N, C-alpha and C positions, 0 to 999 in steps of 0.2 A: 203152549208157551205163555209166559206172562208178558203182556204187552208193555207194561211199564219197565220191566227189566230189559227188554229188547230195545226200547227207546233210550234207556240210560246207557246201555253199552254203545249204541250207535252215536249218541251225542258225545260221550266221553272219547270215543275214537276220533270223531271229527275235531274235538278240542285238542287232542294230542297231535293230530295231523297239522292243525293250524300252528300250534306251538313249535313243532319241529320244522315246519315249513318256514316259520319266521327265523329260526336259528339258521336254516339253510340260506335264507336271503341275506343274513348278516355274516355269512362265511364262518359259521361256528359248527364244531362237531357236537355230538351228543354229550351232554354233561350228566352229572349225577342226578340232577333234578329231573331230567328227561327220563332217566331210568326209573325214578320213583313214579312218574306219570305212567310209564309203560307198565309198571307193576300194578297200579290201580286199575288200569284198563284190562290187564290180564286177569286179575282177580274177578272183575265183573264178568268177563267171558267164561271163566271157570265156574262161577256161580250159575251162569246160564247153562253150561254143559251139565252140571249136576241136576238142575231143575228139569232140563229136557230128558235126561235119563230116568229121573224119578217119574215124570209124567208118562213116559213110555212104559215103564215097569208097572204103573198103575192102570194101564189099559187104554190110555189115550193114544190116538194115532194121527199122524199128519195126513192131510188130504192128498198130497202129491207123491207119496211113497216113502217108505221107511228108509231105504238105502240112501236115497239122495238127502234126506233130512239128516241122517247120521253123518254123512260125509261133510255137509255144510256145518254141522254142529262141531265136529272135531276140527275142521279147518278154521273155524272162527276162534276156537280156543288156542290154536297154534300160530296164528298169523303174527300177532304182535311180539310174542317171545322170539319167533324166528327172525323178525326184522331187527329186534334188539341185539340178538347175537351177531347178525350180519353187520350191524353198525359198530360193534366192537372190533371187527376185523378192518373196518374202514374208518379210521379216526380222523377223517376230514369232514368237510361240509356235506359230502355225499353220504356219510353215515346218517346225518339228520334227514336227508332226502329219502333214504331207505326207510327210516321209521315213519316218516310222513306218508309215504306211499303204502306201507303196510297198514297204517291206521285207516287210510281211505278204503283200502281193500276190506278191512274188517267192517266198516260202516256199510259197504255194499253187501257183504255177506249177511249182515243183520237184516237188511231189507229183504233179501232172498229167503232167509229163514222164516221171516214173518209170512211171506207168500206161501212157502211150502207147507207151513203149519195150517194154513187156511184162514189167514187174516184178511 
């Protein structure tokens, strides 16, 4: 994996978590700007998914197992979009809390991906 990309995804996810957490504290639902932020974080996670698959196809292997690496890689790409869709169903402050929690989960998944790859 590319360490700088992993760091960028993790930091972007934490920034999104803080932003949506602030909206939650102000009793606001997710707005269009939040969805733009979710799109940016999701694109970064998708780039990481593509890089991971390309590295695997090129012969590189994670140190802690292929199946667990692929599971974390796919999960990290799906976390923020899933939280975004759930926030559409809950158009109250709890939608912002859902996105914030999903972004924190993504940051934790990034740390775990780094460990699994052998960082």
